[in-house]
C-alpha positions as CSV (number, residue, x, y, z in Angstrom):
1,M,19.7,-32.3,-14.8
2,V,21.3,-31.7,-11.4
3,K,23.3,-34.8,-10.5
4,K,24.1,-33.9,-6.9
5,V,23.5,-31.1,-4.4
6,E,25.4,-30.7,-1.2
7,R,24.1,-28.1,1.3
8,E,26.5,-26.3,3.6
9,E,25.3,-24.0,6.4
10,L,27.2,-20.7,6.7
11,E,27.1,-17.8,9.2
12,G,24.6,-15.0,8.8
13,N,21.7,-17.1,7.7
14,K,23.5,-18.1,4.5
15,V,23.7,-21.4,2.7
16,R,26.3,-22.7,0.2
17,L,25.1,-25.2,-2.4
18,N,27.7,-27.3,-4.1
19,V,26.1,-28.4,-7.3
20,R,27.2,-31.1,-9.8
21,I,25.5,-31.2,-13.2
22,E,24.9,-34.2,-15.5
23,K,27.1,-34.1,-18.6
24,E,24.1,-34.4,-20.9
25,A,22.8,-31.1,-19.5
26,V,26.3,-29.5,-20.1
27,N,26.4,-30.8,-23.7
28,N,22.9,-29.6,-24.4
29,A,23.8,-26.1,-23.1
30,L,27.0,-26.0,-25.2
31,D,24.9,-27.1,-28.3
32,R,22.5,-24.2,-27.7
33,A,25.3,-21.8,-27.1
34,Y,26.9,-22.8,-30.4
35,E,23.6,-22.0,-32.2
36,K,23.6,-18.6,-30.7
37,V,27.3,-17.8,-31.2
38,V,27.5,-19.0,-34.8
39,D,25.1,-16.3,-35.9
40,E,27.3,-13.6,-34.4
41,V,30.8,-14.5,-35.8
42,D,32.2,-13.7,-39.2
43,I,34.9,-16.1,-40.5
44,P,36.2,-15.7,-44.0
45,G,35.2,-18.5,-46.3
46,F,32.0,-19.3,-44.5
47,R,28.5,-17.7,-44.7
48,Q,27.1,-16.0,-41.6
49,G,25.6,-18.7,-39.4
50,K,27.2,-21.6,-41.3
51,V,30.5,-21.9,-39.6
52,P,31.0,-25.6,-38.5
53,R,31.4,-26.0,-34.7
54,K,34.8,-27.6,-35.0
55,V,36.1,-24.6,-37.1
56,L,34.6,-22.2,-34.6
57,E,36.2,-23.9,-31.6
58,S,39.5,-24.3,-33.5
59,K,39.7,-20.6,-34.2
60,F,38.5,-19.2,-30.9
61,G,38.9,-22.2,-28.5
62,E,36.2,-24.3,-26.9
63,E,35.8,-21.5,-24.2
64,V,34.1,-19.3,-26.8
65,L,30.9,-21.2,-26.0
66,Y,31.3,-21.3,-22.2
67,K,29.8,-17.9,-21.2
68,D,26.6,-18.4,-23.2
69,A,26.4,-22.0,-22.1
70,L,26.6,-20.9,-18.5
71,D,23.9,-18.3,-19.0
72,I,21.7,-21.0,-20.4
73,L,22.6,-23.7,-17.9
74,I,22.9,-22.0,-14.5
75,P,19.4,-20.5,-13.9
76,G,17.6,-23.8,-14.4
77,Q,20.2,-25.8,-12.5
78,Y,20.2,-23.4,-9.6
79,S,16.4,-23.6,-9.4
80,Q,16.5,-27.3,-9.3
81,A,19.3,-27.2,-6.7
82,V,17.2,-24.9,-4.5
83,E,14.2,-27.2,-4.7
84,E,16.3,-30.3,-3.9
85,A,18.1,-28.6,-1.0
86,E,14.7,-27.5,0.4
87,I,15.7,-23.9,1.0
88,E,13.9,-20.6,0.6
89,P,16.3,-17.9,-0.8
90,I,15.5,-14.3,0.0
91,D,18.1,-12.7,-2.3
92,Q,20.0,-13.3,-5.5
93,P,22.7,-16.0,-5.2
94,D,26.5,-15.5,-5.7
95,I,27.5,-18.0,-8.3
96,E,31.2,-19.1,-8.1
97,D,33.6,-21.9,-8.9
98,Y,31.7,-22.9,-12.0
99,H,33.2,-25.5,-14.4
100,I,31.9,-26.8,-17.7
101,A,33.5,-28.7,-20.6
102,K,32.2,-30.9,-23.4
103,D,31.4,-34.5,-22.4
104,E,32.2,-33.7,-18.7
105,E,30.0,-33.1,-15.6
106,G,29.6,-29.5,-14.8
107,S,29.7,-27.9,-11.3
108,F,29.3,-24.6,-9.5
109,T,28.7,-23.2,-6.0
110,A,25.9,-20.9,-5.0
111,E,25.9,-18.8,-1.8
112,V,22.6,-17.3,-0.9
113,E,20.7,-15.9,2.1
114,V,17.7,-17.9,3.1
115,K,14.6,-17.4,5.2
116,P,15.5,-17.9,8.9
117,E,14.1,-20.6,11.0
118,V,11.4,-19.5,13.5
119,E,11.3,-20.8,17.0
120,L,7.6,-20.7,17.6
121,G,6.2,-20.1,21.0
122,E,2.6,-20.6,22.1
123,Y,0.1,-19.6,19.4
124,T,-3.2,-21.0,20.7
125,D,-5.4,-20.6,23.8
126,F,-4.8,-16.8,24.2
127,D,-7.8,-14.9,25.5
128,I,-8.8,-12.8,22.5
129,D,-12.2,-11.2,22.6
130,M,-14.0,-9.7,19.6
131,E,-16.5,-7.0,20.6
132,E,-20.1,-7.7,19.7
133,A,-21.2,-5.4,16.8
134,E,-24.3,-3.7,18.2
135,V,-25.8,-0.6,16.5
136,T,-27.9,1.8,18.5
137,E,-30.8,3.9,17.2
138,E,-28.7,7.0,18.1
139,E,-26.0,5.9,15.7
140,V,-28.5,5.4,12.9
141,E,-30.0,8.9,13.6
142,K,-26.5,10.4,13.7
143,T,-25.8,8.9,10.3
144,L,-29.1,10.3,8.9
145,E,-28.3,13.7,10.3
146,Q,-24.9,13.6,8.5
147,M,-26.7,12.7,5.3
148,Q,-29.2,15.5,5.8
149,E,-26.3,17.9,6.3
150,Q,-24.6,16.7,3.1
151,Q,-27.8,17.2,1.1
152,S,-28.7,20.6,2.6
153,Q,-28.5,23.8,0.6
154,L,-27.8,27.4,1.5
155,V,-30.7,29.7,0.8
156,S,-31.3,33.4,1.3
157,S,-32.4,34.4,4.8
158,D,-34.6,37.2,5.9
159,G,-32.3,38.0,8.8
160,T,-30.7,41.4,8.9
161,L,-28.3,40.9,11.9
162,V,-25.5,38.3,11.9
163,Q,-25.9,35.5,14.4
164,E,-23.8,32.5,15.5
165,G,-24.3,29.7,12.9
166,D,-25.2,32.0,10.1
167,H,-23.6,31.7,6.7
168,V,-22.7,35.3,5.5
169,V,-21.7,36.4,2.1
170,I,-19.0,39.1,2.5
171,D,-16.5,41.2,0.6
172,F,-13.4,42.0,2.6
173,T,-10.0,43.8,2.3
174,G,-7.3,43.5,4.9
175,Y,-4.7,46.1,5.7
176,I,-1.5,45.9,7.7
177,D,0.0,49.4,8.4
178,G,-2.3,50.8,5.8
179,E,-1.2,48.4,3.1
180,T,-3.0,45.4,1.6
181,F,-1.3,42.0,1.8
182,P,-1.5,38.8,-0.3
183,G,-4.5,36.6,0.6
184,G,-6.2,39.5,2.4
185,Q,-8.9,40.2,-0.1
186,A,-12.0,38.3,-1.4
187,E,-15.4,38.9,-2.9
188,E,-18.6,36.9,-2.4
189,Y,-16.9,34.9,0.3
190,I,-19.3,32.6,2.2
191,L,-18.2,32.3,5.9
192,E,-20.0,30.2,8.5
193,I,-20.0,32.2,11.7
194,G,-18.5,30.0,14.5
195,S,-16.7,27.6,12.2
196,G,-13.3,28.9,13.2
197,E,-12.1,28.8,9.6
198,F,-11.1,32.4,9.6
199,V,-8.5,34.3,11.7
200,P,-9.3,34.0,15.4
201,G,-11.6,36.9,16.5
202,F,-12.8,37.8,13.0
203,E,-16.0,35.8,13.0
204,E,-17.0,36.8,16.6
205,K,-16.7,40.5,15.7
206,L,-19.2,40.1,12.8
207,I,-21.9,38.9,15.2
208,G,-24.6,41.6,15.6
209,K,-23.5,43.5,12.5
210,E,-26.2,44.3,10.0
211,V,-26.6,43.3,6.3
212,D,-26.0,46.4,4.1
213,E,-24.2,46.4,0.8
214,D,-23.4,50.1,1.2
215,K,-22.0,49.8,4.7
216,V,-18.3,49.1,5.5
217,H,-17.6,47.4,8.9
218,E,-14.1,47.7,10.4
219,V,-12.8,44.5,12.0
220,N,-9.5,44.7,13.9
221,I,-7.6,41.4,14.7
222,T,-4.2,40.2,15.5
223,F,-2.8,37.2,13.7
224,P,-1.6,34.4,16.1
225,E,2.1,34.1,16.7
226,D,2.1,30.6,15.3
227,Y,0.1,31.6,12.1
228,E,1.1,29.4,9.2
229,A,2.0,32.4,7.0
230,E,5.1,33.5,8.9
231,D,5.1,37.0,7.4
232,L,1.7,37.6,9.0
233,A,2.3,35.9,12.4
234,G,1.8,38.4,15.2
235,E,0.8,41.3,12.9
236,Q,-2.2,43.6,13.7
237,A,-4.6,43.9,10.8
238,M,-7.7,45.9,10.0
239,F,-10.3,44.4,7.7
240,E,-12.9,46.4,5.8
241,V,-16.0,44.1,5.5
242,I,-19.2,44.5,3.6
243,I,-21.9,42.0,4.7
244,K,-24.0,41.4,1.6
245,E,-26.3,38.6,2.5
246,I,-27.1,36.1,5.2
247,K,-27.9,32.6,4.1
248,E,-29.3,29.7,6.1
249,K,-29.3,26.0,5.6
250,D,-32.3,24.4,4.0
251,V,-32.2,20.9,5.5
252,P,-34.3,18.3,3.8
253,E,-37.0,16.6,5.8
254,L,-36.5,13.0,6.8
255,N,-39.2,11.1,5.0
256,D,-39.7,8.5,2.2
257,E,-39.0,11.1,-0.4
258,F,-35.6,11.8,1.2
259,A,-34.9,8.1,1.2
260,R,-35.7,7.7,-2.5
261,E,-33.5,10.7,-3.4
262,S,-30.7,9.3,-1.3
263,G,-30.5,5.8,-2.9
264,D,-32.3,2.7,-4.1
265,Y,-34.9,2.8,-1.3
266,E,-38.7,3.0,-1.3
267,T,-39.2,4.1,2.3
268,L,-37.3,5.8,5.1
269,S,-37.7,2.6,7.2
270,E,-35.9,0.6,4.5
271,M,-33.1,3.2,4.3
272,K,-32.7,3.0,8.1
273,E,-32.4,-0.7,8.0
274,E,-29.7,-0.5,5.4
275,I,-27.8,2.1,7.4
276,K,-28.0,-0.1,10.4
277,N,-26.7,-3.1,8.5
278,N,-23.8,-1.1,7.1
279,L,-22.9,0.3,10.5
280,K,-22.9,-3.2,11.9
281,E,-20.7,-4.5,9.1
282,Q,-18.3,-1.7,9.7
283,K,-18.1,-2.4,13.4
284,E,-17.6,-6.1,12.7
285,Q,-14.7,-5.3,10.4
286,R,-13.1,-3.0,13.0
287,S,-13.6,-5.6,15.7
288,R,-12.1,-8.3,13.6
289,A,-9.2,-6.1,12.6
290,A,-8.5,-5.3,16.2
291,A,-8.6,-9.0,17.2
292,E,-6.3,-9.9,14.2
293,N,-3.8,-7.2,15.3
294,E,-3.9,-8.4,18.9
295,I,-3.4,-12.1,18.2
296,I,-0.6,-11.4,15.6
297,E,1.2,-9.2,18.1
298,K,0.9,-11.9,20.9
299,V,2.1,-14.9,18.8
300,T,4.9,-12.8,17.4
301,A,6.0,-11.7,20.9
302,E,6.0,-15.4,21.9
303,S,8.3,-16.4,19.0
304,E,12.0,-16.0,18.3
305,V,13.5,-15.2,15.0
306,E,16.4,-13.1,13.7
307,V,15.0,-11.0,10.8
308,P,17.4,-10.6,7.9
309,E,17.9,-7.0,6.7
310,Q,17.0,-8.1,3.2
311,L,13.4,-8.8,4.4
312,V,13.3,-5.5,6.3
313,D,14.3,-3.7,3.1
314,E,11.6,-5.5,1.1
315,E,8.9,-4.7,3.7
316,L,10.0,-1.1,3.6
317,D,9.6,-1.1,-0.1
318,R,6.1,-2.5,0.2
319,M,5.2,0.1,2.8
320,F,6.6,2.9,0.7
321,Q,4.7,1.8,-2.4
322,Q,1.5,1.5,-0.4
323,M,2.0,5.0,0.9
324,I,2.5,6.4,-2.6
325,Q,-0.7,4.6,-3.8
326,N,-2.7,6.1,-0.8
327,L,-1.4,9.6,-1.5
328,Q,-2.1,9.3,-5.2
329,S,-5.7,8.1,-4.5
330,Q,-6.2,11.2,-2.5
331,G,-4.7,13.4,-5.2
332,V,-1.7,14.3,-3.1
333,D,1.7,14.8,-4.8
334,V,4.5,12.7,-3.2
335,E,7.0,15.5,-3.4
336,E,4.6,17.9,-1.8
337,F,3.9,15.4,1.0
338,F,7.6,15.1,1.8
339,E,8.0,18.9,1.7
340,Y,5.0,19.3,4.1
341,Q,6.5,16.6,6.4
342,D,9.9,18.3,6.2
343,M,11.7,15.0,5.3
344,N,13.0,13.1,2.3
345,E,12.5,9.5,1.3
346,D,15.7,8.3,3.1
347,E,14.5,9.9,6.3
348,W,11.1,8.4,5.9
349,R,12.6,4.9,5.4
350,Q,14.8,5.4,8.5
351,E,11.8,6.5,10.6
352,N,9.8,3.5,9.5
353,R,12.5,0.9,9.5
354,E,11.7,-0.6,12.9
355,D,8.0,-0.8,12.0
356,A,9.0,-2.7,8.8
357,R,11.2,-5.0,10.9
358,E,8.3,-5.9,13.1
359,R,6.0,-6.5,10.1
360,A,8.7,-8.8,8.6
361,K,8.9,-10.7,11.8
362,Q,5.1,-11.1,11.9
363,N,5.1,-12.5,8.4
364,L,7.8,-15.0,9.2
365,V,5.9,-16.1,12.3
366,L,2.6,-16.5,10.4
367,E,4.4,-18.5,7.7
368,A,5.9,-20.8,10.3
369,I,2.5,-21.4,11.9
370,A,1.0,-22.1,8.5
371,A,3.8,-24.7,7.9
372,A,3.3,-26.2,11.4
373,E,-0.4,-26.6,10.9
374,E,-0.1,-27.7,7.3
375,I,-2.4,-24.8,6.1
376,E,-2.5,-24.9,2.3
377,V,-4.5,-23.1,-0.4
378,S,-6.5,-25.1,-2.9
379,E,-6.8,-24.4,-6.6
380,D,-10.6,-23.8,-6.1
381,E,-9.8,-21.1,-3.5
382,I,-7.4,-19.4,-5.9
383,E,-10.1,-19.5,-8.6
384,D,-12.7,-18.1,-6.2
385,K,-10.4,-15.2,-5.4
386,I,-9.8,-14.5,-9.0
387,D,-13.5,-14.5,-9.7
388,E,-14.0,-12.1,-6.8
389,I,-11.3,-9.7,-8.2
390,A,-12.8,-10.0,-11.7
391,E,-16.3,-9.1,-10.4
392,Q,-15.0,-6.1,-8.5
393,G,-13.2,-4.9,-11.6
394,E,-16.0,-5.8,-14.0
395,Q,-13.6,-8.0,-15.9
396,E,-13.5,-11.6,-17.1
397,P,-11.8,-14.0,-14.7
398,E,-9.5,-15.3,-17.4
399,Q,-8.3,-11.8,-18.1
400,V,-7.5,-11.3,-14.4
401,K,-5.7,-14.6,-14.3
402,Q,-3.6,-13.9,-17.4
403,F,-2.7,-10.4,-16.0
404,L,-1.6,-12.0,-12.6
405,Q,0.5,-14.6,-14.5
406,M,2.1,-11.9,-16.7
407,Q,3.0,-9.8,-13.6
408,G,4.2,-12.8,-11.7
409,Q,1.6,-12.2,-9.0
410,L,-0.2,-15.5,-8.8
411,A,2.2,-16.7,-6.1
412,D,1.6,-13.5,-4.1
413,L,-2.1,-14.1,-4.4
414,E,-1.7,-17.7,-3.1
415,Q,0.5,-16.5,-0.3
416,G,-2.0,-13.8,0.7
417,L,-4.8,-16.4,0.9
418,R,-2.6,-18.7,2.9
419,M,-2.0,-15.9,5.4
420,E,-5.7,-15.2,5.6
421,K,-6.4,-18.8,6.4
422,T,-3.6,-18.8,9.0
423,I,-5.2,-15.7,10.7
424,D,-8.6,-17.5,10.6
425,F,-7.0,-20.5,12.3
426,L,-5.5,-18.3,15.0
427,L,-8.9,-16.5,15.7
428,E,-10.7,-19.8,15.9
429,N,-8.2,-21.2,18.4
430,N,-7.9,-18.2,20.7
């Protein structure tokens, strides 16, 4: 057990702990160290693991046990000292000046950077307005039109002349100075006229052209100077185009049948009501998110705290991992992303460092408000959150809890809930 802890404030947001250890704890650590070391030494005349302690210490000195004893002793003693000194370390400690010997009190010093104190400013009675989440009939109709568009199909048209908005099936071959070029050929290519997906000028020059699989139309264009393929930028090209077919969209009619095919609905009215509710929920979420950002920015601006670089680095790590997860969820390779952005990871971190610093400051301010208002998280609230995660992942709550314990993430879960309650408090009081 820790016998005594003296706390000494140092510069740079650091603390030195001068720790004295009960001799019983020292002796216990030495006993455990002997049990480990005796299995590793080989002394003639004794079987492996059967060398008496006195013989071991006589041959190698009592110090033979010190290193292992310290490894056993220090972690637990340091944790107790941190708790007794009521500090929150943000980095690994530097352990120095340690002393242990049989039947004596032990001692060591630990220097560690701790969370800075926050000088809170005003954090209530701000004028924060959350917009009312109202959904218009026009918004519902727009959503329905989008769903119609998604479920529409291209079907053959009787049209013989290309018009704006048509989908044409074409074969084409492009030439520059009489030579074909990479990416300049395709067959059975479906192009929406007016979509702007092709080289500027190409689509417009097809309007009025007739459908005829035996007729080749010549289309002359100039690639833009800022064209993404640098070897084509500014070049004049001639395309030979065969217009094989015109297709038009077959848009499904808005009726009860459309509703049944779109989801678990019986009628179009039921589907509209669900769309309206979903749109309202989305607006409420956006409104709350905007209010949260506003109040967090205001209370942070009112507070003073010097953010340690260690916390900035940790926040940068979280931001980077989140970015990677987002990219992977979209099927984007991280290396390709950096190549497209023309930067590397170090440059990304440098570019986002001040954003990370601001986020770290916000976290410190929210934690200080939670402490000032004595906002805590109950065991029931933790269990409810675990149940929610389990339901979303179609798992048993006990499985989720065991996983969080194994990953050391239960404390993070509790901290996240505490921050949510703190933000709720701020919204209720502003």
